[in-house]
C-alpha positions, -999 to 999 in steps of 0.1 A, spaced: 636 -679 -46 654 -647 -32 689 -651 -40 700 -625 -9 686 -651 19 705 -679 8 737 -666 -11 764 -654 9 774 -623 -17 800 -602 0 796 -566 -10 825 -538 -11 823 -505 2 839 -476 0 841 -446 20 857 -422 0 872 -395 24 865 -356 7 885 -341 37 873 -316 62 857 -285 61 883 -255 49 884 -229 73 888 -191 61 906 -165 76 891 -130 74 918 -116 57 917 -144 30 878 -140 25 884 -104 20 909 -114 -5 881 -129 -24 855 -107 -22 874 -79 -33 887 -100 -64 850 -103 -68 842 -67 -72 869 -59 -95 849 -68 -125 810 -68 -131 796 -103 -128 827 -117 -119 811 -135 -87 807 -168 -102 839 -168 -122 859 -159 -87 840 -184 -68 849 -212 -92 883 -203 -87 888 -206 -52 862 -237 -51 832 -221 -36 798 -217 -41 788 -187 -55 758 -181 -27 789 -183 0 810 -155 -18 777 -132 -20 771 -140 20 810 -128 24 801 -99 1 768 -88 25 791 -92 54 818 -75 45 795 -47 39 800 -45 -1 767 -40 -24 760 -71 -47 745 -52 -77 757 -20 -97 731 -2 -86 737 24 -52 706 13 -30 696 44 -7 703 44 26 673 51 48 674 84 60 649 107 80 631 130 56 616 168 73 579 165 82 559 199 80 528 204 101 505 225 75 474 239 90 440 224 78 422 234 47 388 249 47 366 222 28 356 228 -8 321 245 -14 296 222 -25 289 217 -61 255 234 -70 229 206 -89 216 218 -123 176 214 -116 156 192 -90 164 156 -91 128 136 -101 142 104 -87 140 87 -119 171 72 -142 166 82 -176 187 67 -202 205 88 -226 206 82 -261 240 102 -282 231 125 -308 228 107 -340 243 133 -369 
């Protein structure tokens, strides 16, 4: 017998409200981003301190135009181009002796 069909069990269902989404002003975001830039590898600890995800902090850093690594990334720029005249073709390499059309196996000289 299936106990779910015959029994009159009442289950208590509780909803836990975690609150609404937090709204961060641009000034608050900038303050958090600047704090994360104070020391190398401070992204995770700063994110934990403010209760945000590390990926969100990295997104804010990108949106404020800060670099996410200690290595400066080169900025794209124009490179001057130079037009050079064509080089004359190289002279053909002379073949020593006529070709017989047969392949020969060469063995190294033994000492």
